[in-house]
C-alpha positions, 0 to 999 in steps of 0.5 A: 106523828107517833112513829116519827117520835121515839116511843117505846110502844107506838102501837099502844100510843096509837090505841090510846089516841084512837080510844080518846077519839072514839070517846070524844065522838060518842060523848059529843053525840050523846051530850051535844056538847060542842067543845068536846073536840077541843077538850079531846085535842087538849088531852091528846096534846097532854099525852104527846107532851108527856111522851116528849118529857119521858123521852127527854128524861131518858136522854138525860139519864143516859147522858149521866152515864157518859 
């Protein structure tokens, strides 16, 4: 998913998502909260949406110069 989208640093995004997953697993284990996976998914969706928005903004900026 990360490499399929146009992202300047896909390795960094992969690391960020891995950290999110690891944190969610540890939090679920320590707190026994069942909704941690759902919350982590929402955060991951926010990260992806921000990346898409950044891509759209860059495309609009480039189109302004055409």
